C-alpha positions in Angstrom: -25.8 49.7 -101.3 -28.0 47.8 -103.7 -28.0 44.3 -102.2 -31.3 45.0 -100.4 -32.9 46.2 -103.6 -31.5 43.2 -105.5 -32.9 40.8 -102.9 -36.3 42.4 -102.9 -36.5 42.1 -106.7 -35.6 38.4 -106.5 -38.1 37.7 -103.8 -40.9 39.5 -105.7 -40.0 37.7 -108.9 -40.4 34.4 -107.1 -43.8 35.5 -105.8 -42.7 36.2 -102.2 -43.6 39.0 -99.8 -40.9 41.6 -99.1 -40.5 42.5 -95.4 -38.1 45.4 -94.9 -36.8 46.7 -91.6 -37.8 50.2 -90.8 -34.8 52.3 -91.7 -35.2 54.4 -88.6 -34.5 51.3 -86.5 -31.7 49.9 -88.7 -28.0 50.1 -87.8 -27.3 50.6 -91.5 -30.3 52.2 -93.0 -29.0 52.2 -96.6 -30.0 48.6 -97.3 -33.7 49.0 -96.3 -33.9 52.4 -98.0 -32.6 50.8 -101.2 -35.2 48.0 -101.0 -38.0 50.6 -100.4 -36.8 52.7 -103.3 -36.6 49.7 -105.6 -40.2 48.7 -104.6 -42.5 47.0 -104.2 -42.3 46.4 -100.5 -45.1 44.7 -98.7 -44.2 45.5 -95.1 -41.9 48.1 -93.5 -41.6 47.1 -89.8 -39.4 47.7 -86.8 -36.9 44.9 -86.3 -38.6 43.8 -83.1 -41.9 43.1 -85.0 -40.4 41.2 -87.9 -40.4 37.8 -86.2 -44.1 38.1 -85.3 -44.8 39.1 -88.9 -43.0 36.1 -90.2 -44.9 33.8 -87.8 -48.2 35.3 -88.9 -47.3 34.7 -92.6 -46.2 31.1 -91.8 -49.4 30.4 -90.0 -51.6 31.3 -93.0 -53.6 28.6 -94.8 -51.3 26.4 -96.8 -48.2 27.0 -94.7 -47.9 23.2 -94.1 -47.1 22.9 -97.8 -44.0 25.2 -97.3 -41.7 22.2 -97.1 -43.3 20.4 -100.1 -42.2 23.1 -102.6 -45.1 23.8 -105.0 -47.0 26.2 -102.7 -44.0 28.3 -101.8 -44.6 31.2 -104.2 -48.3 31.6 -103.3 -47.6 31.1 -99.6 -45.2 34.0 -99.5 -47.5 36.4 -101.4 -48.9 39.3 -99.4 -51.9 38.5 -97.3 -55.4 39.5 -98.6 -55.9 41.7 -95.6 -53.3 44.0 -94.1 -51.0 42.6 -91.5 -51.7 44.3 -88.2 -49.4 43.6 -85.3 
């Protein structure tokens, strides 16, 4: 499968952060493995932790501008400090 890798490249090209489910917890590990192999991946997390990671990213400074458009690429870039959940 290469759809995960393709999606990861598009997200990165647009300045976004790539969050990939840990292949060990995935029902179909090929997609996250393809994304990881395609790199770069910002976070590899168990599925149960991904919602909290998304919430943390959305609560960063500038998140209110998400719906305005211009801040979207910078908002989705990886945090300056590692995400710890």
